[in-house]
C-alpha positions in Angstrom: 142.1 98.7 199.8 141.7 101.7 197.6 139.9 102.2 194.4 140.3 104.9 191.7 137.1 106.5 190.4 136.7 109.1 187.6 134.4 111.9 188.8 133.3 115.0 186.8 135.0 118.2 188.1 131.8 119.9 189.1 131.0 116.9 191.4 134.5 116.8 192.7 134.1 120.5 193.8 130.8 119.6 195.6 132.5 116.7 197.4 135.3 119.0 198.6 132.9 121.7 199.7 130.9 119.2 201.7 127.7 119.7 199.6 127.9 116.3 198.0 128.0 113.5 200.6 127.1 110.6 198.3 128.8 109.5 195.1 126.4 107.6 192.9 127.2 104.6 190.8 125.3 102.3 188.5 127.7 99.5 189.4 129.9 98.9 192.4 133.2 97.3 193.1 133.4 93.5 193.3 135.7 93.6 196.2 134.2 94.2 199.6 137.3 95.5 201.3 137.4 98.9 199.6 137.7 101.6 202.2 139.0 104.6 200.3 138.3 106.2 196.9 141.1 108.0 195.1 139.5 110.8 193.0 140.4 111.3 189.4 138.8 114.5 188.1 137.9 114.0 184.5 138.5 116.5 181.6 139.3 119.3 181.5 141.1 118.8 184.9 142.4 115.2 184.1 144.2 114.9 187.4 144.3 112.9 190.6 143.0 115.6 193.0 142.1 113.9 196.3 140.5 111.1 198.1 137.7 110.2 200.5 136.9 107.4 203.0 133.9 105.3 202.5 131.4 105.3 205.3 128.9 102.9 203.8 127.6 101.8 200.4 123.8 101.8 200.0 122.2 99.6 197.4 118.5 100.2 196.8 115.8 100.6 194.1 116.2 104.0 192.5 113.2 105.7 194.2 114.2 104.5 197.7 117.8 105.5 197.0 116.8 109.0 196.1 114.5 109.4 199.1 117.2 108.3 201.5 120.1 110.4 200.0 118.4 113.4 198.4 119.2 115.9 201.2 123.0 115.3 200.8 123.0 114.3 197.1 124.8 117.4 195.7 122.8 116.9 192.5 119.2 117.6 191.6 116.4 115.1 191.3 116.2 115.4 187.5 120.0 114.7 187.1 119.7 111.7 189.5 116.9 110.0 187.6 118.4 110.7 184.2 121.7 109.1 185.4 119.9 106.0 186.5 117.6 105.7 183.4 116.7 102.1 182.7 118.3 100.9 186.0 116.2 99.2 188.7 118.7 99.7 191.4 121.7 101.9 192.1 124.5 102.5 194.6 125.3 105.5 196.8 128.8 105.6 198.3 128.5 107.6 201.5 131.5 109.9 202.0 133.0 109.7 205.5 135.7 112.3 205.2 137.4 113.8 202.2 140.8 115.2 201.5 141.8 117.5 198.7 145.4 117.2 197.7 147.5 120.4 197.9 149.0 119.5 194.6 147.1 117.4 192.0 149.1 114.9 189.9 148.8 113.4 186.5 147.5 109.9 186.6 150.6 108.5 184.9 152.8 110.1 187.6 150.9 108.3 190.3 149.7 105.0 188.9 151.3 104.5 185.5 147.9 103.9 184.2 145.1 105.3 182.1 142.0 106.8 183.7 139.1 104.5 184.6 135.9 105.0 182.7 133.4 107.1 184.7 
């Protein structure tokens, strides 16, 4: 099963460069059979640009999550803790392998849908 996630373009670039090996989320999917993330790069790109396979999903308190993932976070500590402000726990989706599409596509062309909120 696949899921579509909205990700800011600067983070998409870091995923494709291999610098960012975790995608952080405040909430996670209800389904447990999700194995692939389809990447929708938010404005100004506003396109479906690639995908990645999910290795594991880590759920921990914020401090432990940072300690476990910080070396491959692709973001700095300040941004991480600001993102998770007022949250007791968070999720880190470990990226197994990623694929950047040769040609990005408009979301409507692919899914006949509107972008998910990121």
